[in-house]
N, C-alpha and C positions, 0 to 999 in steps of 0.2 A: 503635211510635210514634217511637222514637229513630232507627230506620232512615229513616223519612220525613223527619225533621228534617235528618239528615245528607245525604240526597239533595237536599233543598231548598237547603241551604247550598252543596253542590257546584255545583248549577245556578246559584246566585247568583254564586259565585266565577268560574264559567266565563263568565257574561254580563259581569261586570266586566272580566275578562281580555280578552275580545273587544273591548269598547268601548275599553279602554286601548290595545290593540294598534292599532286602526284610527285612534285619535286621534294617537298619537305615533310611528308608524312611517312617516311620510310623507317629504317631502324633508328632506335634511340641513340646508339653509339656511333652512328654513321656506317659507312661501308667497312667490311672486314679488311684486315691487312692482306695484301696480295700474297699468294702462296709462293714461297721461294723453293726452287728445286733443291734436293739434298746435294751436299758437296761431295764430289768424288775424291777418294783418297788414293 
């Protein structure tokens, strides 16, 4: 039983680590500013 709980905890930590890595390992300056359409004259 203890082995199953340890394995589940390891899987949860691995999932959290993957989500953390994908969220915070992107561009150094963050997302680029949104593109604004040119103003009509």
